[in-house]
C-alpha positions as CSV (number, residue, x, y, z in Angstrom):
1,X,-9.0,-4.7,29.0
2,X,-5.3,-3.7,29.2
3,X,-4.4,-0.1,28.2
4,X,-2.6,0.2,24.8
5,X,1.0,1.1,24.7
6,X,1.8,4.7,23.7
7,X,3.8,4.9,20.4
8,X,5.3,8.2,21.4
9,X,6.4,7.6,25.0
10,X,6.1,3.8,25.3
11,X,3.9,4.1,28.4
12,X,0.9,2.0,29.2
13,X,-1.5,4.9,29.9
14,X,0.3,6.6,32.7
15,X,2.4,8.9,30.5
16,X,0.3,11.9,31.3
17,X,1.8,11.7,34.8
18,X,5.4,12.0,33.3
19,X,6.4,15.6,33.1
20,X,8.8,15.1,30.2
21,X,6.0,13.6,28.1
22,X,3.2,15.9,29.2
23,X,5.3,18.9,28.2
24,X,5.4,17.7,24.6
25,X,1.6,17.8,24.6
26,X,0.9,14.5,22.7
27,X,-2.5,12.9,22.9
28,X,-3.4,9.2,22.7
29,X,-5.7,8.3,19.9
30,X,-7.1,5.2,18.4
31,X,-7.4,6.9,15.1
32,X,-3.8,6.3,14.1
33,X,-3.1,2.6,13.5
34,X,-1.2,0.0,11.4
35,X,-2.5,-2.5,9.0
36,X,-0.4,-5.3,7.7
37,X,-1.3,-6.8,4.3
38,X,0.2,-10.2,3.5
39,X,-0.3,-12.7,0.7
40,X,1.7,-15.6,-0.5
41,X,2.5,-15.5,-4.2
42,X,3.7,-13.0,-6.7
43,X,2.3,-10.0,-8.5
44,X,3.2,-7.4,-11.0
45,X,4.6,-4.0,-10.1
46,X,2.1,-2.4,-12.5
47,X,-0.8,-3.9,-10.5
48,X,0.7,-2.8,-7.2
49,X,1.3,0.7,-8.6
50,X,-2.5,0.9,-9.5
51,X,-3.4,-0.3,-6.0
52,X,-1.1,2.3,-4.4
53,X,-2.4,5.1,-6.6
54,X,-5.9,4.2,-5.7
55,X,-5.1,4.1,-1.9
56,X,-2.8,7.2,-1.9
57,X,-4.7,9.3,-4.5
58,X,-8.4,8.7,-3.5
59,X,-9.8,11.4,-5.7
60,X,-7.9,10.5,-8.8
61,X,-10.7,8.5,-10.5
62,X,-13.1,11.4,-10.0
63,X,-10.6,13.9,-11.4
64,X,-9.9,11.6,-14.3
65,X,-13.6,11.3,-15.2
66,X,-14.1,15.1,-15.0
67,X,-11.0,15.8,-17.1
68,X,-11.8,13.1,-19.7
69,X,-15.4,14.3,-20.1
70,X,-14.1,17.9,-20.5
71,X,-11.9,16.9,-23.4
72,X,-14.4,14.3,-24.8
73,X,-12.6,11.1,-24.1
74,X,-15.4,9.1,-22.4
75,X,-16.4,8.4,-18.9
76,X,-13.4,7.0,-17.2
77,X,-10.4,4.8,-17.0
78,X,-12.2,1.4,-16.8
79,X,-9.3,-0.6,-18.3
80,X,-6.7,0.7,-15.9
81,X,-8.2,-0.5,-12.6
82,X,-11.0,2.0,-12.4
83,X,-14.5,1.3,-11.2
84,X,-16.0,-1.9,-12.7
85,X,-12.7,-3.1,-14.0
86,X,-12.1,-5.7,-11.3
87,X,-8.7,-4.0,-10.7
88,X,-7.6,-2.7,-7.3
89,X,-10.1,0.2,-7.2
90,X,-11.4,0.9,-3.7
91,X,-14.9,2.4,-3.4
92,X,-14.7,5.9,-1.8
93,X,-16.7,7.5,0.9
94,X,-17.9,11.1,0.3
95,X,-15.0,13.7,0.3
96,X,-13.7,15.1,3.5
97,X,-15.3,13.2,6.4
98,X,-13.3,11.9,9.3
99,X,-13.8,8.3,7.9
100,X,-11.5,9.0,5.0
101,X,-8.2,7.2,5.3
102,X,-5.1,9.2,5.7
103,X,-2.1,7.2,4.8
104,X,1.2,8.4,6.4
105,X,3.6,5.6,5.4
106,X,3.7,2.3,3.5
107,X,6.7,-0.1,3.6
108,X,7.0,-3.5,2.2
109,X,8.6,-6.3,0.2
110,X,7.1,-7.9,-2.9
111,X,7.7,-11.0,-5.0
112,X,7.3,-9.9,-8.6
113,X,6.5,-11.6,-11.8
114,X,9.0,-10.8,-14.6
115,X,6.3,-9.5,-16.9
116,X,7.2,-5.9,-16.4
117,X,9.2,-3.7,-18.8
118,X,12.4,-4.4,-17.0
119,X,15.8,-4.4,-18.7
120,X,17.2,-6.8,-16.1
121,X,16.0,-10.0,-17.7
122,X,18.9,-11.9,-16.3
123,X,17.0,-11.8,-12.9
124,X,13.9,-13.5,-14.4
125,X,13.7,-17.3,-14.3
126,X,13.0,-18.6,-17.8
127,X,10.5,-21.3,-16.7
128,X,8.6,-19.6,-13.8
129,X,8.8,-16.0,-15.0
130,X,9.6,-14.9,-11.4
131,X,12.1,-12.2,-10.7
132,X,14.8,-13.4,-8.3
133,X,15.0,-9.9,-6.6
134,X,12.9,-8.8,-3.7
135,X,11.1,-5.6,-4.6
136,X,11.0,-2.8,-2.0
137,X,7.9,-0.5,-1.5
138,X,8.3,2.9,0.1
139,X,5.6,5.5,0.4
140,X,5.3,8.7,2.3
141,X,1.9,10.5,2.1
142,X,1.0,10.4,-1.6
143,X,4.4,9.7,-3.1
144,X,5.7,6.1,-3.5
145,X,8.2,4.0,-5.4
146,X,8.5,0.3,-6.0
147,X,12.0,-0.8,-7.0
148,X,14.1,-4.0,-7.1
149,X,16.6,-4.6,-4.3
150,X,20.3,-4.3,-5.1
151,X,22.9,-6.8,-4.1
152,X,22.8,-10.5,-3.5
153,X,21.5,-10.4,0.1
154,X,17.9,-9.5,-1.0
155,X,17.3,-12.2,-3.5
156,X,14.6,-14.9,-3.2
157,X,16.1,-18.3,-2.4
158,X,14.8,-21.4,-4.0
159,X,13.5,-22.8,-0.8
160,X,11.9,-19.5,0.4
161,X,8.1,-19.0,0.2
162,X,7.3,-16.2,-2.3
163,X,5.1,-13.6,-0.6
164,X,4.2,-9.9,-0.6
165,X,3.8,-7.8,2.5
166,X,2.9,-4.2,3.0
167,X,2.7,-2.3,6.3
168,X,0.3,0.7,6.1
169,X,0.5,3.4,8.8
170,X,-2.2,6.0,8.9
171,X,-5.3,7.5,10.5
172,X,-8.8,6.0,10.1
173,X,-7.5,3.0,8.2
174,X,-10.2,0.8,6.7
175,X,-8.6,-2.7,7.1
176,X,-11.3,-4.5,5.1
177,X,-11.0,-2.1,2.1
178,X,-7.2,-2.3,2.2
179,X,-7.2,-6.1,2.4
180,X,-9.7,-6.5,-0.4
181,X,-7.8,-4.1,-2.7
182,X,-4.5,-5.8,-1.9
183,X,-6.0,-9.3,-2.6
184,X,-7.1,-8.0,-6.0
185,X,-3.4,-7.5,-6.9
186,X,-3.2,-11.3,-7.1
187,X,-6.3,-11.9,-9.3
188,X,-5.2,-13.6,-12.5
């Protein structure tokens, strides 16, 4: 098995012998990784927002249930992607442990259906309902935004395959859970 390349120093395992790297005190770990999520087709920004909220705010459902019960509104947020809704909810492991995903960064491009509350209806194709703009996803830690590209260079061409791609960087990433949650963004 070949040694993995170091993301800090670019070395193939011999970086500890390099004084300029050793002085910075970085360690090699398999816990930090990248997962690429890809799917042909288009989705809604609302659905992607729910998926990102679920991934980046792992305790939100628990906090919502407790808050809703305290004010007498019921047991949860089942219609908005919560447990049992079929939405992009990911089952959680118990709080705290080292198996819990830590998301550092998410970047991506989306093909979006024009079903969102967007004032830019001139970008939505009348027959297909597809928005001609590529949507950009940016997330750092637990803050994210999904927004349409600006300018003519980031529009979907007629002969281009519509797809959605997210790159997730973090520690203890659960690829299967991320892939399953992302796939649910395309359930119709």
